C-alpha positions in Angstrom: -89.7 77.4 18.8 -91.6 79.7 21.1 -92.3 78.9 24.7 -95.4 80.4 26.2 -96.1 80.6 30.0 -99.4 81.5 31.6 -100.4 81.5 35.2 -103.2 79.0 35.9 -105.3 78.5 39.0 -106.0 74.9 39.9 -109.6 73.8 39.8 -109.3 72.3 43.3 -110.3 74.5 46.2 -108.0 72.7 48.6 -104.8 73.3 46.6 -101.9 74.6 48.6 -98.5 75.9 47.7 -95.6 73.5 47.5 -92.3 73.0 45.9 -91.4 75.3 43.0 -89.4 72.6 41.2 -91.0 71.6 37.9 -90.6 68.2 36.4 -89.6 68.5 32.7 -88.6 65.9 30.1 -86.1 66.9 27.5 -84.8 70.3 26.3 -87.6 71.5 24.0 -85.8 74.7 23.0 -85.2 76.8 25.9 -86.0 77.5 29.6 -89.5 77.3 31.0 -90.5 80.0 33.4 -92.0 79.0 36.7 -94.5 80.8 38.9 -93.3 80.6 42.4 -96.7 81.3 43.9 -98.6 78.3 42.6 -97.9 74.6 42.6 -99.7 74.2 39.3 -98.9 75.7 36.0 -99.5 75.1 32.3 -96.7 75.3 29.8 -97.4 75.6 26.1 -94.5 74.6 23.8 -95.1 75.7 20.2 -92.9 74.7 17.3 -93.1 74.3 13.5 -93.7 70.9 11.9 -92.6 69.8 8.5 -95.3 71.8 6.6 -94.4 75.1 8.4 -97.6 74.8 10.5 -97.3 75.2 14.3 -97.7 72.2 16.6 -98.7 73.3 20.2 -98.2 71.0 23.2 -99.7 72.1 26.5 -98.2 70.5 29.6 -99.9 70.5 33.0 -97.2 70.7 35.7 -98.0 69.9 39.3 -95.4 69.5 42.0 -93.4 66.5 40.7 -95.8 65.4 38.0 -96.1 66.4 34.4 -99.1 65.5 32.1 -100.0 66.5 28.6 -103.2 68.5 28.5 -103.6 69.2 24.9 -102.0 68.9 21.5 -102.9 71.2 18.6 -101.7 70.1 15.2 -99.2 67.3 14.5 -100.2 63.7 14.0 -100.8 60.6 16.1 -97.0 59.9 16.3 -96.5 63.4 17.7 -99.2 62.7 20.3 -97.7 59.4 21.3 -94.2 61.0 21.6 -95.6 63.8 23.7 -97.0 61.4 26.2 -93.4 60.4 26.9 -92.9 63.8 28.4 -95.3 62.9 31.2 -94.0 62.2 34.7 -95.9 60.3 37.4 -96.2 61.8 40.9 -94.5 60.4 43.9 -96.5 58.3 46.5 -97.1 61.3 48.7 -98.4 63.6 46.0 -100.4 60.7 44.6 -102.2 60.3 48.0 -102.9 64.0 48.1 -104.1 64.0 44.6 -106.4 61.0 45.2 -108.0 62.8 48.2 -108.6 65.9 46.1 -110.0 63.8 43.3 -112.3 62.0 45.7 -113.5 65.3 47.0 -114.2 66.5 43.4 -116.0 63.3 42.6 -118.3 63.8 45.5 -119.1 67.3 44.3 -119.6 66.1 40.8 -122.0 63.3 41.9 -124.1 65.7 43.9 -124.2 68.3 41.1 -127.4 68.5 39.1 -125.8 70.3 36.1 -123.9 67.3 34.7 -125.7 66.0 31.6 -124.4 62.5 32.0 -121.8 60.5 34.0 -118.5 61.4 32.5 -115.3 59.5 33.2 -112.3 61.4 34.4 -110.3 62.3 31.3 -106.6 61.7 31.3 -105.2 64.8 29.6 -103.1 63.0 27.0 -105.8 60.4 26.4 -108.3 63.2 25.6 -105.9 64.7 23.2 -105.6 61.5 21.3 -109.3 60.9 21.4 -109.9 64.4 20.1 -107.8 63.6 17.1 -110.0 60.6 16.3 -113.3 62.6 16.0 -112.4 65.3 13.4 -115.4 65.5 11.2 -113.5 67.6 8.7 -110.3 66.5 7.0 -107.5 68.8 6.0 -109.1 69.4 2.7 -112.6 69.9 4.2 -113.4 72.5 6.7 -110.6 74.8 5.9 -112.9 77.1 4.1 -114.8 79.8 6.0 -118.6 80.2 6.3 -118.6 82.6 3.4 -117.5 79.8 1.0 -120.2 77.5 2.3 -122.8 80.3 2.0 -121.8 80.9 -1.6 -122.2 77.2 -2.4 -125.6 77.2 -0.6 -126.7 80.0 -3.0 -125.6 78.0 -6.0 -127.1 74.6 -4.9 -130.3 75.7 -3.0 -133.7 75.3 -4.5 -136.3 78.0 -3.4 -134.1 78.9 -0.4 -133.6 75.3 0.8 -130.7 72.9 0.4 -131.7 69.3 -0.4 -130.1 66.5 1.6 -128.6 65.1 -1.6 -126.6 68.4 -2.0 -125.4 68.7 1.6 -122.1 66.9 1.1 -121.2 69.0 -1.9 -122.1 72.1 -0.1 -119.9 71.5 2.9 -117.0 70.1 0.8 -117.4 66.4 1.8 -118.0 65.1 -1.7 -117.1 61.5 -1.0 -118.9 58.9 1.2 -122.5 59.9 0.3 -123.9 57.4 2.7 -121.8 58.7 5.6 -122.8 62.3 4.7 -126.4 61.3 4.7 -126.1 59.8 8.2 -124.4 62.9 9.4 -127.2 65.0 8.0 -129.8 62.9 9.7 -128.0 63.0 13.0 -127.8 66.8 12.9 -131.4 67.1 11.9 -132.7 64.7 14.6 -131.0 66.7 17.3 -132.9 69.8 16.1 -136.2 68.1 15.5 -136.0 68.7 11.7 -138.0 66.1 9.8 -137.8 67.5 6.3 -135.1 66.4 3.7 -134.1 70.0 3.1 -132.7 72.8 5.3 -132.5 76.6 5.0 -129.5 78.8 5.3 -129.9 79.4 9.1 -130.1 75.7 9.8 -127.1 75.0 7.5 -125.2 77.6 9.6 -126.1 75.6 12.8 -125.0 72.4 11.2 -121.7 73.9 10.0 -120.9 75.3 13.5 -121.5 72.0 15.1 -119.4 69.8 12.7 -116.5 72.3 12.8 -116.7 72.7 16.6 -113.2 71.7 17.9 -114.3 70.8 21.4 -114.2 67.1 22.4 -117.7 67.0 23.8 -119.2 68.5 20.6 -117.5 66.0 18.4 -118.4 63.1 20.7 -122.1 64.2 20.8 -122.2 64.4 17.0 -120.7 61.0 16.6 -123.1 59.5 19.2 -126.1 61.1 17.4 -125.1 59.4 14.2 -125.1 56.0 15.9 -128.3 56.7 18.0 -130.8 56.4 15.2 -134.0 56.7 17.3 -132.6 59.6 19.5 -133.4 57.9 22.8 -129.9 58.6 24.2 -129.0 54.9 24.0 -127.2 52.8 21.4 -128.4 49.3 20.9 -126.3 46.5 19.4 -128.2 46.7 16.1 -127.3 50.4 15.8 -123.7 49.7 16.5 -123.8 47.1 13.7 -125.3 49.6 11.3 -122.7 52.2 11.9 -119.8 49.7 11.7 -121.2 48.5 8.3 -121.6 52.2 7.2 -118.0 53.1 8.2 -116.6 49.9 6.6 -118.5 50.8 3.4 -117.2 54.4 3.4 -113.6 53.1 3.8 -114.0 50.2 1.3 -113.3 47.6 3.9 -115.5 44.7 2.7 -114.2 42.1 5.2 -115.1 44.3 8.1 -118.5 44.9 6.6 -119.1 41.2 6.4 -118.1 40.8 10.1 -120.1 43.8 11.3 -122.3 41.7 13.6 -119.2 40.0 15.3 -117.5 43.4 15.8 -120.7 45.0 17.2 -120.9 42.1 19.7 -117.3 42.8 20.7 -118.0 46.5 21.4 -121.1 45.6 23.4 -119.2 43.0 25.4 -116.5 45.6 26.2 -118.8 48.6 27.1 -122.1 47.0 28.3 -120.6 45.3 31.4 -124.1 45.1 33.1 -125.7 43.4 30.0 -128.3 46.2 29.7 -128.5 45.7 26.0 -127.4 49.3 25.2 -124.6 51.7 25.8 -124.7 55.4 26.5 -122.5 58.3 25.5 -120.2 58.0 28.5 -119.5 54.4 27.5 -118.4 55.7 24.0 -116.2 58.3 25.7 -114.6 55.5 27.8 -113.8 53.6 24.6 -112.3 56.7 23.0 -110.2 57.7 26.0 -108.9 54.2 26.8 -108.2 53.0 23.3 -104.5 52.6 22.9 -102.8 54.7 20.3 -101.4 53.4 17.0 -98.3 51.4 17.6 -95.2 52.9 16.0 -92.6 50.7 17.6 -90.6 53.7 18.7 -87.9 53.1 21.2 -86.6 56.6 21.9 -84.7 58.1 24.8 -85.4 61.7 25.9 -82.5 63.1 24.0 -83.7 61.6 20.6 -87.3 62.4 21.6 -86.4 66.1 22.0 -84.6 66.2 18.7 -87.5 64.4 17.0 -90.0 66.9 18.4 -88.0 70.1 17.8 -85.9 69.5 14.7 -87.4 71.3 11.8 -85.1 70.1 9.0 -86.6 72.6 6.7 -84.3 73.6 3.8 -83.0 77.1 4.2 -83.1 79.1 0.9 -79.9 80.8 -0.1 -80.5 84.4 -0.9 -77.6 84.8 -3.4 -78.8 83.3 -6.7 -75.3 82.5 -7.9 -74.5 80.5 -4.7 -77.9 78.9 -4.9 -77.3 77.8 -8.5 -73.8 76.6 -7.6 -75.1 74.6 -4.7 -77.8 73.0 -6.9 -75.2 72.0 -9.5 -72.9 70.6 -6.9 -75.8 68.5 -5.4 -76.8 67.3 -8.9 -73.3 66.2 -9.7 -72.9 64.5 -6.3 -76.1 62.5 -6.9 -75.7 61.7 -10.6 -72.0 61.5 -11.2 -72.1 57.8 -12.4 -74.8 58.6 -15.0 -73.0 61.8 -16.1 -69.7 60.2 -16.9 -71.2 57.3 -18.7 -73.4 59.6 -20.8 -70.5 62.0 -21.4 -68.3 59.1 -22.6 -71.1 57.9 -24.9 -71.8 61.3 -26.3 -68.1 61.9 -26.8 -67.6 58.7 -28.7 -70.6 59.4 -30.9 -69.4 63.0 -31.6 -65.9 61.7 -32.4 -67.1 59.1 -34.8 -69.4 61.6 -36.5 -66.6 64.2 -36.9 -64.1 61.6 -38.1 -66.4 60.4 -40.9 -67.6 63.9 -41.7 -64.0 65.1 -42.3 -63.1 62.0 -44.2 -65.9 62.4 -46.8 -65.3 66.2 -47.0 -61.9 65.4 -48.7 -63.4 62.9 -51.2 -64.5 63.6 -54.7 -68.2 62.9 -53.9 -68.2 66.1 -51.8 -68.0 68.2 -54.9 -71.3 66.7 -56.1 -73.2 65.9 -52.9 -71.7 68.5 -50.6 -72.4 68.5 -46.9 -75.3 66.1 -47.4 -73.1 63.1 -47.9 -70.8 64.1 -45.0 -73.8 64.4 -42.7 -75.2 61.0 -43.9 -71.9 59.2 -43.5 -71.3 60.7 -40.1 -74.8 59.7 -38.9 -74.2 56.2 -40.3 -71.0 55.7 -38.3 -72.7 56.6 -35.0 -75.6 54.3 -35.9 -73.2 51.4 -36.4 -71.7 52.1 -33.0 -75.1 52.4 -31.3 -76.5 49.3 -33.0 -73.6 47.4 -31.4 -73.9 49.1 -28.0 -77.7 48.7 -27.6 -77.3 44.9 -27.2 -75.0 45.2 -24.1 -77.5 46.6 -21.6 -79.8 43.7 -22.2 -77.2 41.0 -21.7 -78.6 40.2 -18.3 -76.3 37.3 -17.3 -73.2 39.5 -18.1 -74.6 42.4 -16.1 -75.5 40.2 -13.2 -72.0 38.7 -13.2 -70.4 42.1 -13.4 -72.4 43.7 -10.6 -72.0 40.6 -8.3 -68.4 39.5 -8.9 -66.6 42.7 -9.8 -66.1 46.2 -8.3 -67.4 47.9 -11.4 -70.6 48.7 -9.7 -68.8 51.4 -7.7 -68.4 53.5 -10.9 -70.9 52.0 -13.4 -74.7 52.4 -12.7 -75.8 48.9 -13.6 -79.3 49.6 -12.1 -79.9 52.0 -15.1 -79.2 49.4 -17.8 -82.7 49.6 -19.2 -82.7 53.4 -19.1 -79.3 53.4 -21.0 -80.8 51.0 -23.5 -83.6 53.5 -24.1 -81.1 56.4 -24.5 -79.1 54.5 -27.0 -82.3 53.7 -28.9 -82.9 57.4 -29.1 -79.4 57.9 -30.5 -80.2 55.3 -33.1 -83.4 57.1 -34.0 -81.5 60.4 -34.4 -78.8 58.7 -36.5 -81.2 56.9 -38.8 -83.2 60.1 -39.2 -80.1 62.1 -40.3 -78.8 59.3 -42.5 -82.0 58.6 -44.3 -83.1 62.3 -44.5 -79.7 63.4 -45.9 -79.8 60.7 -48.6 -83.4 61.0 -49.7 -83.8 64.8 -49.5 -80.3 66.0 -50.5 -77.8 63.4 -51.8 -80.0 61.7 -54.4 -81.6 64.8 -55.8 -78.2 66.5 -56.3 -76.9 63.4 -58.0 -80.0 63.2 -60.3 -79.5 66.9 -61.3 -75.7 66.8 -61.7 -74.2 67.7 -65.1 -72.2 65.2 -67.1 -69.0 66.8 -66.0 -70.0 66.7 -62.4 -71.1 63.1 -62.7 -67.9 61.9 -64.2 -66.2 61.2 -60.8 -69.3 59.3 -59.7 -69.1 56.6 -62.4 -67.0 54.1 -60.4 -69.7 54.1 -57.7 -73.0 54.5 -59.6 -72.1 53.2 -63.1 -71.5 54.7 -66.5 -75.2 55.5 -66.9 -76.5 58.1 -64.5 -79.6 57.2 -62.4 -82.6 58.9 -63.9 -85.2 58.6 -61.0 -85.7 57.7 -57.4 -86.8 54.2 -58.2 -83.2 53.4 -59.3 -82.0 54.0 -55.7 -85.0 52.2 -54.0 -84.9 49.0 -56.0 -81.2 48.4 -55.4 -80.1 46.3 -52.4 -78.9 49.4 -50.6 -82.3 51.0 -51.0 -84.9 48.3 -50.2 -82.8 47.1 -47.2 -82.6 50.7 -45.8 -86.3 51.4 -46.3 -87.4 48.1 -44.7 -85.2 48.7 -41.7 -86.6 52.2 -41.2 -90.2 50.8 -41.3 -89.4 47.9 -38.8 -87.5 50.2 -36.5 -90.3 52.7 -36.5 -92.9 50.0 -35.6 -90.7 48.6 -32.7 -89.9 52.1 -31.4 -93.5 53.3 -31.4 -94.9 50.1 -29.7 -92.2 50.3 -27.1 -93.5 53.7 -25.8 -95.3 53.5 -22.5 -98.6 54.8 -24.0 -98.8 51.8 -26.3 -97.0 49.2 -24.1 -99.2 49.8 -21.1 -102.4 50.5 -23.1 -102.8 54.0 -21.8 -104.4 55.3 -25.1 -108.1 55.0 -25.7 -108.0 53.5 -29.1 -110.8 51.8 -31.1 -111.0 48.0 -30.4 -109.4 46.9 -33.7 -106.4 49.1 -33.0 -106.2 48.3 -29.3 -105.5 44.7 -30.2 -102.3 45.9 -31.9 -101.0 47.5 -28.7 -100.1 46.2 -25.2 -97.2 44.1 -23.9 -97.7 41.3 -26.5 -97.4 43.8 -29.4 -94.3 45.3 -27.7 -92.7 41.9 -27.2 -93.2 40.6 -30.7 -92.3 43.9 -32.4 -89.1 44.1 -30.4 -88.1 40.7 -31.7 -88.1 42.1 -35.2 -84.5 43.1 -34.3 -83.4 39.7 -35.7 -84.6 40.8 -39.2 -83.3 44.4 -38.7 -79.7 43.2 -37.8 -79.7 40.9 -40.8 -80.7 43.7 -43.1 -78.3 46.0 -41.4 -75.3 43.8 -42.2 -76.5 43.4 -45.8 -77.1 47.2 -46.1 -73.6 47.8 -44.7 -72.0 45.5 -47.2 -73.6 46.8 -50.4 -72.4 50.4 -50.2 -72.4 52.9 -53.1 -69.3 54.7 -52.1 -67.1 51.9 -50.5 -66.1 48.9 -52.6 -63.2 47.5 -50.6 -64.1 44.9 -47.9 -62.0 46.4 -45.1 -63.8 49.7 -45.5 -67.1 48.1 -45.0 -66.9 48.3 -41.2 -70.5 47.4 -40.1 -69.7 43.8 -39.3 -66.6 44.9 -37.3 -68.8 46.9 -35.0 -71.4 44.2 -34.6 -69.3 41.0 -34.3 -68.5 41.0 -30.6 -71.8 42.3 -29.2 -73.8 40.0 -31.5 -71.7 37.0 -30.4 -72.1 38.0 -26.8 -75.8 38.4 -27.1 -76.1 35.1 -29.0 -74.3 33.3 -26.2 -76.6 34.9 -23.7 -79.7 33.6 -25.5 -78.1 30.1 -25.9 -77.3 30.1 -22.1 -80.9 31.1 -21.3 -82.4 28.5 -23.7 -80.1 25.7 -22.3 -80.6 26.7 -18.6 -84.4 27.1 -18.9 -84.6 23.8 -20.7 -83.6 21.8 -17.6 -85.1 24.3 -15.1 -88.6 23.0 -15.3 -90.1 23.5 -11.9 -92.8 21.5 -10.0 -95.7 23.5 -8.7 -96.2 23.1 -5.0 -99.0 25.6 -4.2 -101.2 27.9 -6.1 -103.3 30.7 -4.5 -105.4 33.4 -6.0 -105.7 36.5 -3.8 -107.8 39.7 -3.8 -106.5 42.4 -6.2 -106.0 39.9 -9.1 -102.8 38.4 -7.6 -101.6 34.9 -8.4 -99.1 33.3 -6.0 -97.0 30.4 -7.2 -94.9 28.3 -4.9 -92.4 26.1 -6.9 -89.7 23.6 -6.2 -86.2 24.8 -6.4 -84.2 23.4 -9.4 -81.0 21.6 -8.4 -78.2 24.1 -7.9 -80.4 27.1 -8.2 -79.0 29.9 -6.0 -80.2 33.4 -5.6 -80.1 36.5 -3.4 -83.2 38.2 -2.0 -84.2 41.1 -4.3 -83.3 39.3 -7.5 -85.9 38.3 -10.2 -86.5 35.4 -12.6 -88.2 35.0 -16.0 -91.2 32.7 -16.2 -92.4 30.9 -19.4 -95.6 29.0 -19.8 -95.8 27.2 -23.1 -99.6 26.8 -22.9 -99.9 30.6 -22.9 -97.1 31.4 -25.3 -94.0 29.2 -26.1 -91.9 32.3 -26.9 -92.7 34.8 -24.2 -90.7 35.2 -21.0 -91.8 37.6 -18.3 -89.8 38.9 -15.3 -91.1 38.6 -11.7 -89.5 39.4 -8.4 -88.7 36.4 -6.2 -90.7 36.7 -2.9 -89.2 33.7 -1.1 -86.0 34.0 0.9 -82.8 32.4 -0.2 -83.0 30.2 2.9 -86.5 28.9 2.0 -86.7 25.4 0.5 -89.1 26.6 -2.2 -89.2 29.4 -4.8 -92.2 31.8 -4.9 -93.5 34.6 -7.1 -96.5 36.8 -6.8 -98.0 37.8 -10.2 -100.5 40.6 -10.6 -102.8 40.1 -13.6 -102.5 43.3 -15.6 -102.0 42.3 -19.2 -102.8 39.6 -21.7 -100.2 37.0 -20.7 -100.7 37.3 -17.0 -104.5 37.1 -17.4 -104.2 33.9 -19.4 -101.8 32.4 -16.9 -104.2 33.1 -14.1 -107.1 31.6 -16.0 -105.1 28.3 -16.4 -104.4 28.0 -12.7 -107.8 29.0 -11.6 -109.2 25.8 -13.2 -107.3 23.6 -10.7 -108.1 25.8 -7.6 -110.7 25.3 -5.0 -112.1 27.6 -2.2 -109.8 27.7 0.8 -110.5 26.0 4.1 -111.2 27.9 7.3 -107.5 28.4 8.3 -106.2 29.2 4.8 -105.9 32.5 3.0 -106.8 33.5 -0.5 -109.9 33.4 -2.6 -108.9 30.2 -4.4 -106.0 27.8 -3.8 -104.5 24.4 -4.6 -102.0 22.7 -2.3 -100.5 20.2 -4.8 -98.5 18.3 -2.2 -101.6 17.3 -0.2 -104.0 14.6 -1.1 -104.1 11.8 -3.7 -105.9 13.7 -6.4 -103.3 15.8 -8.0 -104.7 18.0 -10.8 -103.0 18.5 -14.1 -101.0 21.8 -13.9 -99.5 23.9 -16.7 -95.8 23.4 -17.1 -93.6 26.3 -16.2 -90.0 27.0 -17.1 -87.8 29.6 -15.3 -84.7 31.5 -16.2 -82.5 33.3 -13.9 -81.8 34.6 -11.3 -80.9 38.1 -12.5 -79.5 41.1 -10.6 -81.7 43.9 -9.4 -81.1 47.1 -7.3 -82.7 45.5 -4.3 -80.0 42.8 -4.0 -77.5 45.4 -2.6 -79.4 45.5 0.7 -76.7 43.5 2.6 -74.3 46.4 2.3 -76.3 48.5 4.8 -76.7 48.4 8.6 -80.1 50.1 8.3 -82.7 49.5 5.6 -85.7 51.6 4.6 -88.0 49.5 2.3 -90.9 51.2 0.6 -93.3 49.1 -1.5 -96.5 50.3 -3.3 -99.0 47.6 -4.0 -97.5 44.6 -5.8 -94.2 46.5 -5.7 -93.7 45.0 -2.2 -92.7 41.7 -3.8 -88.9 42.1 -4.0 -88.9 43.8 -0.6 -90.8 41.0 1.1 -88.0 38.6 0.1 -85.6 41.0 1.9 -87.7 41.1 5.0 -87.8 37.3 5.1 -84.0 37.2 4.7 -83.5 39.7 7.5 -85.9 37.5 9.6 -83.9 34.4 8.8 -80.8 36.2 9.7 -82.3 37.0 13.1 -83.2 33.4 13.6 -79.7 32.3 12.6 -78.1 34.8 15.0 -80.2 33.4 17.8 -79.2 29.9 16.9 -75.5 30.9 16.9 -75.9 32.5 20.3 -77.7 29.5 21.7 -75.1 27.1 20.2 -77.6 25.2 18.1 -76.1 23.2 15.3 -77.8 22.4 12.0 -77.7 18.7 11.0 -74.9 18.1 13.5 -72.6 20.6 11.8 -72.3 24.1 13.0 -73.8 26.7 10.6 -70.9 28.5 9.1 -73.0 31.1 7.2 -72.0 34.5 8.4 -74.9 36.9 9.3 -74.9 40.0 7.1 -74.6 43.6 8.2 -78.3 44.6 8.5 -79.2 45.4 12.1 -82.4 47.4 11.5 -85.1 47.4 8.8 -88.1 49.6 8.3 -90.7 48.3 5.9 -93.5 50.5 4.6 -96.2 48.9 2.5 -98.8 51.1 1.0 -101.8 49.5 -0.8 -105.3 50.6 -1.8 -107.2 47.4 -1.0 -107.8 45.6 2.3 -107.5 42.3 0.5 -103.9 43.0 -0.5 -102.7 42.2 3.0 -103.5 38.6 2.4 -100.7 38.3 0.0 -98.0 38.2 2.7 -100.0 37.6 5.8 -97.8 34.7 6.8 -94.6 36.8 6.6 -96.2 39.6 8.7 -97.2 37.2 11.5 -93.8 35.4 11.4 -92.0 38.7 11.9 -94.3 39.7 14.8 -93.7 36.3 16.4 -89.9 35.9 16.0 -88.7 39.5 16.0 -88.6 40.0 19.8 -85.9 42.7 19.6 -87.8 44.7 17.0 -85.1 44.6 14.4 -87.8 44.8 11.7 -90.3 47.6 12.0 -93.4 46.9 9.8 -95.9 49.6 8.7 -98.9 48.7 6.7 -100.9 51.6 5.1 -104.4 51.2 3.6 -105.1 54.2 1.4 -108.8 53.4 1.0 -109.4 54.2 4.6 -109.7 57.9 5.5 -106.8 59.3 7.5 -106.6 59.0 11.2 -108.6 61.9 12.6 -111.4 61.7 10.1 -114.8 60.8 11.6 -115.5 58.4 8.7 -112.7 56.2 10.1 -113.1 57.0 13.8 -115.1 53.9 14.6 -112.8 51.7 12.6 -109.9 53.1 14.6 -111.6 52.4 17.9 -112.6 48.9 16.8 -109.1 48.3 15.5 -107.5 49.2 18.9 -110.1 47.2 20.9 -109.8 44.1 18.7 -106.0 44.2 18.7 -105.7 44.7 22.4 -108.1 41.7 23.0 -107.1 39.3 20.3 -103.7 40.6 19.1 -104.9 40.7 15.5 -105.5 43.7 13.3 -109.0 43.9 11.8 -107.9 45.5 8.6 -104.9 43.4 7.6 -105.8 40.2 9.5 -102.2 40.1 10.8 -100.5 41.0 14.1 -99.2 44.2 12.5 -101.6 47.2 13.0 -102.6 49.1 9.9 -102.2 52.8 9.5 -104.7 54.7 7.4 -104.3 57.0 4.3 -100.8 57.7 3.0 -97.6 58.0 5.1 -96.0 61.4 5.6 -92.7 60.5 4.0 -90.9 63.5 5.5 -91.7 62.3 9.0 -90.6 58.8 8.0 -87.2 60.0 6.9 -86.9 62.3 9.9 -87.7 59.4 12.2 -85.0 57.2 10.6 -82.5 60.0 10.5 -82.8 60.9 14.2 -82.7 57.3 15.4 -79.7 56.4 13.2 -77.3 59.3 13.3 -73.9 58.9 11.6 -75.1 55.8 9.8 -75.7 54.9 6.1 -79.3 53.9 5.3 -80.2 52.0 2.1 -83.5 53.2 0.7 -85.1 50.7 -1.6 -88.3 51.6 -3.5 -90.4 49.5 -5.8 -93.7 50.8 -7.1 -95.3 53.3 -9.4 -93.0 56.0 -10.7 -95.0 58.9 -9.2 -93.4 58.5 -5.8 -89.8 58.1 -7.1 -89.1 61.8 -7.3 -90.3 62.6 -3.8 -88.4 59.7 -2.1 -85.2 60.5 -4.0 -85.5 64.2 -3.1 -86.0 63.4 0.6 -83.1 61.0 0.6 -80.9 63.8 -0.9 -82.2 66.5 1.5 -81.7 64.4 4.7 -78.3 63.2 3.5 -77.1 66.8 3.3 -78.8 68.3 6.3 -78.2 65.5 8.8 -75.4 63.2 9.7 -77.4 60.2 8.4 -76.7 59.3 4.7 -79.5 57.9 2.6 -78.6 55.9 -0.6 -81.7 55.7 -2.8 -82.3 52.7 -5.1 -85.3 52.4 -7.5 -86.4 49.0 -8.6 -87.5 48.8 -12.2 -91.3 48.3 -12.1 
């Protein structure tokens, strides 16, 4: 970090010398020089942020006061943290300052040069407001005028750029309506009435919208609202710009309430009921709007570390050491997977080698050669893998092992589905080698063998030598093998994500043969495959004694275990019929079901259940994360309609739903417990609960929960459990007894939780509105830190979301409710900076172990895992990453 010091004369004419002691909060990175001749100086602290860009904080130091004058770079969190460096003056210096301020105000009021009555700008407030009026995002405005000029030459018609091409020319391709209003505002100020501009006018437009000064940005924004250019903004104009901003950010609910929010702004700014506001009123709103709440409770020591720590990986110059370090890190992070895979590969290699050597010393080797040894070696590994592939899908067994034993320390139970896929790949390789060696090598050599060569083969193939391929195919060994290969191929192909998730653009007739239903039914062909596999393993050409036919020996125990699993599921689900208590349909195609708890049904937050609806399909069971807490008296799931089964389930429940009342959430809902007219509901069966990575959260003192969209479902259950734990601890402290008996349940280890929920749609926040409000109400000690992110809204600092930000702050300050989420939790815009998130947790929880639980699309998995690894190695905080299967 570099510290820059520059002498600065105060703007006051009456300023006198005073003490040379400078107030300063926290050791930024070194000493700050002080000018002994002046009582006012500006200090500029410059340091690198996470993206290797400089963040510059300028402090205004006067006597015993410190204020932040300007911040270049960084984000709103940095701006808020920087304000903690400020120090208020003592009473004496405050009185002196007020007298100087009064003198300056008299001079300002008598000055004829001021364009309008400006409020006094608090330095840190102006810096925050400046961030809120950036008309160019990080991806727009970084290009120089030469690039814009080049685009003008490409898009212009007869030397003029049409209004419709203005956004594309300046690099603001999205929000066409907003770009149109920006064009009109810039044109009005210059008296341009045509719908096209020349290059010189475009240059003026470009210079204004890229002007970094606060006044220029404020004037541009004001001009956009002031449609008739009279220097005043009427309530109708405020309503129009709110609707425009809401439309640009895909906030339909704000767009519907534009009139109400316009009235709120006029009530706040038009104190004299003039019916309009002026530019200085807008400036007041910007400067006084509170910054985004980040729930940071940070002392000066931690604050200094958070501001100055770079935590940027240092590259090792020696390639050998760099490679060695990479290997060491890889082994450290994946040692559980490595030893399991190494053991599996070793067993497969051992079985292949054993059978290969065995057949090399048999008489058939003289006729069939290495073809038969390869086929038999592959067959032995296939037997083993056909037995092994059943174990990862024995869900009850895995849940018991991970919950009741210590095997989870060395066995990665969370990767059971991935291991199932790896074994399936091993089966595909084994079947390919076995069938390929037989069909392309063994059988042709046998057909072309001489009578002398065939003589040792008579005990196996008969006295008459086979004369064509059909002889092999029509036999039991042949048709069972061919049928198995066909069925396995179908199941393997339809299980691939391109088909299972309908990612391929296929013709309609073929598209019906893909999707989850096709995957589910094709996978259940395994019953036929295993029956054929046993038959195929019994009728062997080269083994006639029963004890040498080992296929049934491999399969006996795994098939028995799996059969017991299915019987337990069928028996358990048969009496676990649940009663529907509440149904709600939310925006984003989400169906919420509240059900009664079956007797004796116990689960841990983070686990999941399987749901069956006979009216949709009597055979299909689909997994869904439990969103209710283990302490709740009901069971709830949130189902997003993405495929055939979920769409049909939603359609069944929509029939019994009605529009909600005023105080209820959702698009449609049905509260079954209320009223006399109870509708006929589909019958649901459940099976579970089953273990999932998220259930291990109780092991950690600190939790970092990250959910994308509907991926928040298992994490919401954890948040509710932590909240119930908070309530329970308070009850224990106050000596409250439950039902006359003191609650003996011991609170778990979690003392702090950070929940980050990222979603595209504003309506998604309705899914868990009650949980958010409950946390805000009961969590007085800020144990749970909630962060909602709406990615449809442009990032904080973009002019397209500036008014939304101002309105959000104003509404939350007055009513305590966020206008985006409809909860007490304020919503952030765009996507989180995950490096800053991990940095914040690492700095505030040194020498602690943090459990990171992620559920969502796989695209973010790699980044979160890498950050967890990086911060675990470079800080004293250790992050354990867990990925929920999604």
